[in-house]
C-alpha positions as CSV (number, residue, x, y, z in Angstrom):
1,M,107.2,62.3,-35.7
2,L,107.6,60.1,-32.6
3,D,105.3,57.0,-32.7
4,L,104.3,57.0,-29.1
5,G,102.1,54.0,-29.3
6,K,104.9,51.6,-30.4
7,Q,107.4,52.7,-27.6
8,T,108.0,51.1,-24.3
9,V,110.0,52.8,-21.5
10,Y,112.1,51.1,-18.9
11,Q,112.6,52.9,-15.7
12,I,116.0,52.5,-14.0
13,Y,116.6,53.5,-10.3
14,P,120.4,53.6,-10.7
15,K,121.1,53.3,-7.0
16,S,119.5,49.8,-6.9
17,F,120.0,48.5,-10.5
18,R,123.6,47.2,-10.7
19,D,126.7,47.9,-8.6
20,S,129.9,47.6,-10.7
21,D,132.5,48.5,-8.1
22,G,131.4,46.7,-4.9
23,D,130.6,49.8,-2.9
24,G,127.0,48.8,-2.4
25,L,125.5,51.5,-4.6
26,G,124.3,51.0,-8.1
27,D,126.1,53.1,-10.7
28,L,126.3,54.1,-14.4
29,R,128.9,51.5,-15.3
30,G,126.5,48.9,-13.8
31,I,123.8,50.1,-16.2
32,I,126.3,49.8,-19.1
33,E,127.0,46.2,-18.1
34,K,123.3,45.4,-18.5
35,L,122.5,47.1,-21.8
36,D,122.4,43.8,-23.6
37,Y,119.7,42.6,-21.2
38,L,117.7,45.7,-21.9
39,Q,118.1,45.5,-25.6
40,D,117.0,41.8,-25.5
41,L,113.9,42.8,-23.4
42,G,112.9,45.0,-26.4
43,V,112.3,48.3,-24.7
44,D,113.0,51.6,-26.5
45,Y,113.8,54.2,-23.8
46,L,115.8,54.0,-20.5
47,W,114.5,56.5,-18.0
48,L,117.1,57.1,-15.3
49,T,116.0,58.6,-12.0
50,P,118.4,61.5,-11.0
51,V,122.1,60.8,-11.0
52,F,123.0,64.5,-10.4
53,P,125.1,65.6,-7.4
54,S,122.9,65.5,-4.4
55,P,123.0,65.1,-0.6
56,Q,120.6,62.2,-1.2
57,N,118.1,63.3,1.4
58,D,115.4,62.3,-1.0
59,N,117.3,59.7,-3.0
60,G,118.6,62.2,-5.6
61,Y,115.4,64.2,-6.0
62,D,117.2,66.9,-4.1
63,V,119.4,68.1,-6.8
64,A,122.5,70.2,-6.0
65,D,123.8,70.6,-9.6
66,Y,121.7,69.9,-12.7
67,C,124.7,69.6,-15.0
68,G,126.9,67.2,-13.1
69,I,127.1,63.6,-12.2
70,D,127.2,62.5,-8.5
71,P,130.5,60.7,-7.9
72,R,128.4,57.9,-6.2
73,F,127.2,57.0,-9.7
74,G,130.3,57.7,-11.7
75,T,131.6,60.4,-14.0
76,M,130.4,62.5,-16.9
77,A,132.5,60.2,-19.1
78,D,130.5,57.3,-17.8
79,M,127.3,59.1,-18.7
80,E,128.6,59.9,-22.1
81,E,129.5,56.2,-22.6
82,L,126.1,55.1,-21.4
83,I,124.4,57.3,-23.9
84,S,126.7,56.2,-26.7
85,Q,126.4,52.5,-25.9
86,S,122.7,52.7,-25.6
87,E,122.4,54.4,-29.0
88,K,124.4,51.5,-30.6
89,R,121.7,49.1,-29.2
90,G,118.8,51.2,-30.4
91,L,118.1,52.4,-26.9
92,K,117.5,56.1,-26.0
93,V,118.3,57.7,-22.6
94,M,115.7,59.7,-20.8
95,L,116.7,61.9,-17.8
96,D,114.7,62.9,-14.9
97,M,114.4,66.7,-14.5
98,V,113.5,67.9,-10.9
99,F,112.4,71.4,-11.7
100,N,109.9,72.2,-9.0
101,H,112.7,72.4,-6.4
102,T,116.4,72.2,-5.8
103,S,118.4,71.0,-2.8
104,T,119.2,73.6,-0.3
105,F,122.8,72.7,-1.0
106,H,122.4,74.0,-4.6
107,E,124.7,77.0,-5.3
108,W,121.6,79.1,-6.0
109,F,120.1,78.5,-2.6
110,Q,123.4,78.9,-0.8
111,K,123.7,82.3,-2.4
112,A,120.2,83.1,-1.3
113,L,121.1,82.2,2.3
114,A,124.1,84.4,2.1
115,G,121.8,87.4,1.4
116,D,121.9,87.7,-2.4
117,K,118.6,89.3,-3.3
118,Q,118.8,88.0,-6.9
119,Y,119.0,84.4,-5.8
120,Q,116.5,84.8,-3.0
121,D,114.1,85.6,-5.9
122,Y,115.0,82.2,-7.4
123,Y,112.9,80.7,-4.6
124,I,109.7,81.4,-2.7
125,F,110.7,83.4,0.3
126,R,108.2,85.3,2.5
127,E,108.8,87.8,5.3
128,G,107.4,86.9,8.6
129,S,107.9,86.3,12.3
130,E,109.3,83.0,13.5
131,E,106.0,82.2,15.3
132,K,103.7,82.2,12.2
133,P,104.4,80.6,8.8
134,P,103.1,82.4,5.8
135,T,100.4,79.7,5.3
136,N,99.2,76.5,7.0
137,W,100.2,74.3,4.1
138,Q,101.6,70.9,4.8
139,S,104.6,69.2,3.3
140,K,103.9,66.1,1.3
141,F,106.5,64.4,3.5
142,G,104.8,65.5,6.7
143,G,105.0,68.6,8.8
144,P,104.8,72.3,7.7
145,A,105.7,73.3,4.1
146,W,107.6,76.3,5.4
147,E,111.0,76.6,7.0
148,Y,112.2,79.7,8.9
149,V,115.7,81.2,8.3
150,P,116.5,83.3,11.3
151,S,119.5,85.1,9.6
152,L,117.1,86.4,6.9
153,G,114.0,86.8,8.9
154,K,112.2,84.9,6.2
155,W,110.4,81.6,5.5
156,Y,111.0,79.5,2.4
157,L,108.5,77.1,0.8
158,H,109.3,73.4,0.5
159,L,106.4,71.2,-0.6
160,Y,108.6,68.2,0.0
161,D,111.6,67.7,2.3
162,V,112.9,70.7,4.3
163,T,116.1,70.4,2.1
164,Q,114.1,70.8,-1.1
165,A,113.3,74.4,-1.6
166,D,110.7,75.3,-4.2
167,L,111.8,77.3,-7.2
168,N,110.1,80.5,-8.2
169,W,109.0,79.9,-11.8
170,D,107.5,83.4,-12.0
171,N,111.1,84.7,-12.2
172,P,112.1,84.7,-15.9
173,R,115.8,84.1,-14.8
174,V,114.8,80.8,-13.2
175,R,113.1,79.7,-16.4
176,E,116.1,80.6,-18.5
177,E,118.4,78.7,-16.1
178,L,116.3,75.6,-16.5
179,K,116.2,75.9,-20.3
180,G,119.9,75.9,-20.2
181,V,119.9,72.6,-18.3
182,I,117.7,71.0,-21.0
183,R,120.0,72.3,-23.8
184,F,123.1,70.9,-21.9
185,W,121.7,67.4,-21.8
186,K,120.4,67.5,-25.3
187,E,123.9,68.2,-26.5
188,K,125.1,65.2,-24.6
189,G,122.7,63.0,-26.6
190,V,119.9,62.6,-24.2
191,R,116.7,61.8,-26.2
192,G,113.9,62.2,-23.7
193,F,113.0,63.9,-20.4
194,R,110.7,63.1,-17.5
195,F,109.6,66.1,-15.5
196,D,109.2,65.5,-11.8
197,V,105.9,66.9,-10.2
198,V,105.9,69.4,-13.0
199,N,102.3,70.4,-12.5
200,L,103.3,72.1,-9.2
201,I,105.7,74.6,-10.6
202,S,103.3,77.5,-10.8
203,K,102.2,78.9,-7.4
204,P,99.4,81.5,-7.0
205,E,100.5,85.1,-6.6
206,H,98.7,85.5,-3.3
207,L,99.3,82.6,-0.9
208,E,96.5,81.8,1.6
209,D,95.7,79.3,4.3
210,D,93.9,76.1,3.3
211,F,91.2,75.2,5.8
212,Q,90.0,72.2,3.7
213,G,93.2,70.4,3.0
214,D,97.0,70.6,3.0
215,G,97.3,73.4,0.4
216,R,97.6,71.4,-2.8
217,R,94.3,72.7,-4.2
218,F,96.0,76.1,-4.5
219,Y,99.2,75.1,-6.3
220,S,98.3,71.9,-8.3
221,D,98.0,72.7,-12.0
222,G,98.6,76.3,-11.1
223,P,97.8,79.6,-12.9
224,H,100.7,79.7,-15.3
225,V,101.7,76.0,-15.6
226,H,100.7,75.6,-19.2
227,E,102.2,78.8,-20.2
228,Y,105.5,77.9,-18.6
229,L,105.6,74.4,-20.1
230,K,104.9,75.8,-23.6
231,E,107.8,78.3,-23.2
232,L,110.2,75.6,-21.9
233,V,109.4,73.2,-24.8
234,R,109.4,75.9,-27.5
235,D,112.7,77.5,-26.4
236,T,114.6,74.2,-26.0
237,G,113.3,72.5,-29.1
238,I,112.2,69.3,-27.4
239,E,108.7,69.1,-28.9
240,E,109.7,66.1,-31.1
241,M,111.4,64.3,-28.2
242,M,109.8,61.9,-25.7
243,T,108.6,63.9,-22.7
244,V,106.5,62.9,-19.8
245,G,105.2,64.9,-16.9
246,E,104.6,63.4,-13.4
247,M,101.4,65.0,-12.3
248,S,100.6,65.3,-8.6
249,S,96.9,65.4,-7.6
250,T,96.0,66.4,-11.1
251,H,92.8,66.3,-13.2
252,L,91.9,64.8,-16.6
253,K,91.2,68.1,-18.2
254,D,94.6,69.4,-17.4
255,C,96.4,66.2,-18.5
256,I,94.6,66.4,-21.8
257,R,96.0,69.9,-22.3
258,Y,99.5,68.8,-21.2
259,S,99.6,65.9,-23.7
260,N,97.5,67.1,-26.6
261,P,100.0,67.6,-29.5
262,Q,98.3,70.8,-30.5
263,E,99.2,72.4,-27.2
264,R,102.9,71.6,-27.7
265,E,103.6,70.9,-24.1
266,L,104.4,67.2,-23.3
267,S,104.1,63.8,-25.0
268,M,102.2,62.2,-22.1
269,C,101.4,62.3,-18.4
270,F,101.6,60.2,-15.4
271,N,98.6,60.4,-13.1
272,F,98.2,58.5,-9.9
273,H,94.5,58.2,-9.3
274,H,94.4,54.5,-10.1
275,L,97.1,53.9,-7.4
276,K,95.0,55.4,-4.6
277,V,92.1,52.9,-4.8
278,D,93.5,51.2,-1.7
279,Y,93.9,54.4,0.3
280,K,91.3,54.4,3.1
281,N,89.6,57.8,3.1
282,G,92.1,59.0,0.6
283,E,95.0,58.7,3.0
284,K,98.2,56.9,1.8
285,W,99.0,55.7,5.3
286,S,95.6,54.1,6.0
287,L,95.1,50.6,4.5
288,M,92.1,49.0,2.9
289,E,91.4,46.4,0.2
290,P,91.6,47.8,-3.3
291,D,88.3,49.2,-4.6
292,R,88.2,47.4,-7.9
293,M,85.1,49.2,-9.2
294,E,86.9,52.5,-8.7
295,L,90.0,51.1,-10.4
296,K,87.9,50.1,-13.4
297,R,86.1,53.5,-13.4
298,L,89.3,55.4,-13.4
299,F,90.9,53.4,-16.2
300,E,87.8,54.0,-18.3
301,E,87.6,57.7,-17.5
302,W,91.2,58.4,-18.4
303,Q,91.5,56.0,-21.4
304,T,88.3,57.3,-23.1
305,G,88.8,60.9,-22.0
306,M,92.3,61.0,-23.5
307,Q,91.1,59.3,-26.6
308,R,88.2,61.7,-27.1
309,E,90.3,64.8,-26.6
310,H,93.5,63.6,-28.2
311,G,95.6,63.4,-25.1
312,W,98.0,60.5,-24.3
313,N,98.4,58.2,-21.3
314,A,101.6,56.9,-19.7
315,L,100.6,53.4,-18.7
316,F,102.2,52.1,-15.5
317,W,101.7,50.2,-12.2
318,C,105.1,50.7,-10.7
319,N,107.8,53.2,-10.1
320,H,110.4,54.3,-7.5
321,D,107.7,55.8,-5.3
322,Q,105.1,52.9,-5.5
323,P,105.0,49.5,-3.8
324,R,105.4,46.5,-6.0
325,I,102.2,45.9,-7.9
326,V,102.2,42.1,-7.6
327,S,102.3,42.5,-3.8
328,R,99.6,45.2,-3.9
329,F,97.0,44.1,-6.4
330,G,98.2,40.6,-7.2
331,D,99.2,37.5,-5.2
332,E,102.6,36.7,-3.7
333,G,101.7,33.0,-3.2
334,Q,100.0,30.4,-5.3
335,Y,99.1,32.8,-8.1
336,W,102.2,34.9,-8.2
337,K,103.1,34.2,-11.8
338,Q,99.5,34.4,-13.1
339,S,98.8,37.7,-11.3
340,A,102.0,39.3,-12.4
341,K,101.2,38.4,-16.0
342,M,97.6,39.6,-15.7
343,L,98.7,42.9,-14.3
344,A,101.2,43.3,-17.1
345,A,98.7,42.5,-19.9
346,S,95.9,44.6,-18.4
347,I,97.8,47.9,-19.1
348,H,100.2,46.9,-21.9
349,L,97.2,46.2,-24.1
350,M,95.6,49.6,-23.4
351,Q,96.0,52.8,-25.4
352,G,99.1,54.7,-24.4
353,T,102.9,54.2,-23.8
354,P,103.7,51.5,-21.2
355,Y,106.4,52.0,-18.6
356,I,108.2,49.1,-16.9
357,Y,109.9,49.7,-13.6
358,Q,113.1,47.6,-13.0
359,G,112.2,44.2,-11.6
360,E,108.5,44.5,-12.6
361,E,109.3,42.3,-15.5
362,L,110.3,39.6,-13.0
363,G,107.3,39.9,-10.7
364,M,109.5,41.3,-7.9
365,T,107.7,41.7,-4.6
366,N,107.8,44.0,-1.6
367,P,110.6,43.0,0.8
368,H,108.4,43.0,4.0
369,F,111.0,44.6,6.3
370,R,110.3,43.9,10.0
371,E,112.3,46.7,11.6
372,I,112.3,50.5,11.1
373,G,116.1,50.3,10.9
374,Q,115.8,48.5,7.6
375,Y,114.1,51.5,5.9
376,R,116.1,54.2,4.2
377,D,113.4,56.5,2.8
378,V,112.9,59.9,4.4
379,E,109.2,59.8,3.9
380,S,108.8,56.4,5.5
381,R,110.9,57.3,8.5
382,N,109.0,60.5,9.0
383,Y,105.6,58.8,8.8
384,Y,106.7,56.0,11.1
385,E,107.2,58.6,13.8
386,I,103.9,60.3,12.9
387,L,102.0,57.0,13.0
388,V,103.5,56.0,16.4
389,G,102.8,59.5,17.6
390,Q,99.1,59.0,16.6
391,G,98.9,56.1,18.9
392,K,99.8,53.2,16.5
393,T,101.9,50.4,18.0
394,E,105.3,49.8,16.4
395,E,103.9,46.6,14.9
396,E,100.9,48.5,13.4
397,A,103.2,51.2,12.0
398,L,105.5,48.7,10.5
399,K,102.6,46.8,8.9
400,I,101.6,50.1,7.2
401,L,105.1,50.8,6.0
402,S,105.4,47.2,4.7
403,A,102.5,48.0,2.3
404,R,103.1,51.6,1.5
405,S,106.8,52.5,1.8
406,R,108.7,53.8,-1.3
407,D,111.5,51.5,-0.2
408,N,109.4,48.6,-1.3
409,S,110.4,49.4,-4.9
410,R,113.9,50.5,-4.1
411,T,115.4,47.2,-3.1
412,P,118.2,45.8,-5.3
413,M,117.4,44.4,-8.8
414,Q,117.5,40.6,-8.6
415,W,119.9,39.4,-11.3
416,S,120.7,35.9,-10.0
417,G,120.4,33.7,-7.0
418,E,123.9,34.7,-5.9
419,T,124.5,36.8,-2.7
420,N,122.5,40.0,-2.8
421,G,120.8,38.8,-5.9
422,G,123.9,39.5,-8.0
423,F,123.4,43.3,-7.4
424,T,126.7,43.8,-5.6
425,K,129.7,42.0,-4.1
426,G,129.7,44.5,-1.3
427,T,127.2,45.5,1.3
428,P,124.1,46.9,-0.4
429,W,122.8,50.3,0.6
430,I,119.4,48.7,1.3
431,E,118.7,45.0,1.9
432,P,117.4,42.9,-1.0
433,A,114.1,41.1,-0.8
434,G,114.6,37.7,0.7
435,N,113.2,35.8,-2.3
436,Y,116.0,36.7,-4.8
437,G,116.9,33.0,-5.0
438,E,113.5,32.2,-6.6
439,I,112.8,35.5,-8.4
440,N,115.7,36.6,-10.6
441,V,116.7,37.3,-14.2
442,R,119.0,34.3,-14.6
443,R,116.3,31.9,-13.6
444,Q,113.5,33.5,-15.7
445,A,115.7,33.9,-18.8
446,K,115.8,30.1,-19.1
447,D,112.1,29.6,-18.6
448,E,109.9,30.2,-21.7
449,D,106.8,30.4,-19.4
450,S,108.3,33.1,-17.1
451,I,107.0,36.5,-16.4
452,L,110.1,37.9,-18.1
453,H,109.3,36.2,-21.4
454,F,105.7,37.3,-21.1
455,Y,106.8,40.9,-20.9
456,K,109.1,40.4,-24.0
457,M,106.0,39.2,-25.9
458,L,103.9,42.2,-24.8
459,I,106.6,44.6,-25.9
460,R,107.0,42.8,-29.3
461,L,103.3,42.8,-30.0
462,R,103.0,46.5,-29.4
463,K,105.6,47.1,-32.1
464,E,104.1,44.6,-34.5
465,K,100.4,45.3,-34.2
466,A,98.9,48.7,-35.0
467,L,95.7,47.4,-33.3
468,I,97.6,47.7,-30.0
469,S,99.7,50.8,-30.7
470,E,97.1,52.8,-32.6
471,G,93.7,51.2,-32.0
472,S,90.7,52.8,-30.3
473,I,89.5,51.5,-26.9
474,A,86.1,50.9,-25.4
475,F,85.3,49.3,-22.1
476,L,83.0,46.3,-21.5
477,M,81.4,44.8,-18.4
478,Q,81.5,48.1,-16.5
479,D,79.2,46.7,-13.8
480,N,81.3,43.7,-12.9
481,P,83.8,44.7,-10.2
482,D,86.0,41.6,-10.7
483,V,86.7,41.8,-14.5
484,L,88.6,44.5,-16.3
485,A,87.4,44.1,-19.9
486,Y,87.9,46.3,-23.0
487,V,88.0,46.1,-26.7
488,R,90.7,47.5,-29.0
489,A,89.7,48.3,-32.6
490,Y,91.7,49.4,-35.7
491,R,90.2,49.4,-39.2
492,E,88.8,45.9,-39.5
493,E,90.8,44.4,-36.6
494,E,89.5,43.9,-33.1
495,L,91.0,42.6,-29.8
496,I,88.9,41.8,-26.7
497,V,90.9,41.8,-23.5
498,L,89.6,40.1,-20.3
499,N,91.3,40.4,-17.0
500,N,90.2,38.6,-13.8
501,L,91.3,40.9,-11.0
502,T,90.7,38.3,-8.3
503,G,92.1,35.1,-7.0
504,R,89.0,33.1,-7.7
505,E,87.2,31.8,-10.8
506,I,84.8,34.2,-12.5
507,T,82.1,33.0,-14.9
508,I,81.3,35.4,-17.7
509,P,78.2,34.9,-19.9
510,A,79.5,34.2,-23.4
511,D,77.5,37.0,-25.1
512,L,80.5,38.7,-26.5
513,A,80.1,36.9,-29.9
514,L,83.5,35.2,-29.6
515,G,83.0,32.6,-32.3
516,G,85.3,34.3,-34.8
517,Y,88.1,35.0,-32.3
518,E,91.4,33.4,-31.5
519,K,93.5,33.8,-28.4
520,L,96.5,36.1,-28.9
521,V,97.7,36.5,-25.3
522,G,97.0,34.5,-22.2
523,N,98.6,33.3,-18.9
524,Y,96.8,29.9,-18.9
525,E,96.5,27.1,-21.5
526,G,93.5,27.3,-23.7
527,C,90.1,28.8,-22.8
528,R,87.8,27.2,-20.2
529,L,84.2,27.1,-21.3
530,E,81.2,25.7,-19.2
531,G,77.7,25.6,-20.5
532,G,78.5,28.2,-23.2
533,N,80.0,30.6,-20.7
534,I,83.6,31.6,-20.3
535,V,85.3,30.7,-16.9
536,L,88.2,33.0,-16.1
537,R,90.6,31.2,-13.8
538,P,92.3,33.1,-10.9
539,F,94.0,36.2,-12.1
540,E,93.6,35.0,-15.7
541,T,94.2,37.4,-18.6
542,M,93.0,36.6,-22.1
543,A,93.2,38.7,-25.2
544,L,91.1,37.4,-28.1
545,E,91.8,38.6,-31.6
546,K,89.1,38.7,-34.3
547,K,90.0,36.5,-37.3
């Protein structure tokens, strides 16, 4: 049985990881070039965001062929070599399955547009006049979630971009098609799957207007989602493989069901509640300082809730859709290194399976683009127009994008201080962050005190210590908004973890009975004590093991 607690997953955004042929786009051969680096890092799984044929309107999440390789990234032979070379290094490849929707350029949708009734039932089409969409639901990328097709006299649902048509999972033929996709990649040697926004696949039978929100309350964790997931897992034989579901606007009770082994659905879940604590009034495009008490509350709720009901957490700060965490909750200046290490330890020492997004192990930052022309992301471009249309100045709109855009995480991986950070010898598809001369793999590999070496240590400790991989968790100092503190316990072992979430010193009364403890992990030398109290320095992390 898969030991989830010992595993660490490394997420690769292939388009920005490493370009092997100088065309400015990362590719599969570029990943092959860097497998030794990933092996040395110590991770177990390599999650690749989609490399399937795609118009790239949503950076590959608009899939036109689930069983092919986009020529931008290479060939099927390149993918087969990547899988083989990874296995030789003890690394397993995990692919990203976008099963809520396909590109409108997919063969199925093109047949639907041509009038084929069978393929129209692969999607969610509704009859209606051009003046009135079936519901008032809004796309998550802005604008209506419905698009009218005059030649058919019908609307189709797209919860994301207009070129991403939602599949009709109520149609058994659709479910069989998608099972075939899983079997195809299993035979190629893929050892894990990440399922994109998988809790949105089941829509209600009767669609209605939402006068309280954008429609998500009707389709998130929908009526048949657990039934359909069980069927997919059972019929493809992936129960013993690493699987993770990305869950949009989900709830703890559903994620417990998705990830409880007895339910036989998924290994674990991503939820995003902790990454909305700096959303003003819950709106992504409205900025505010992070609510640290809410962050602490959410971590405790999900960690203890999953523990109590036998679910499993995917632990993460960053991915291809999120800003760089050191820019968001850490410090890009004086305490850059300390805050990056603290943010790493704070979740890597929790209960669950940690995920590292490319460059996170270096403390890569947001690029802070200054012009809308520097952005490539469809969501960011759409919302720039929406924000300006709402009366924001261009400067105000760009400030919001600088903090929120998905392109913040999609800039090229910083391998060295060479041109374009060593990502490409050509012109990169998106500009790199300007600090690649200071923040890069080559520089940190030589520095034993680097963020990169700190991540290596955390990954190694998770494999070595059952206390971290299997231990229970309980939270401490719940009323202190500035310190994220918890205790891990396993048999007679115990680990107390203290994280200063701020850029100032925090004094903690030493009533934690620390006399018999020794420091296992930290980002400062020693422990600072004053008058019997512990002083946590700015962004300090400290893990104390009972001896």
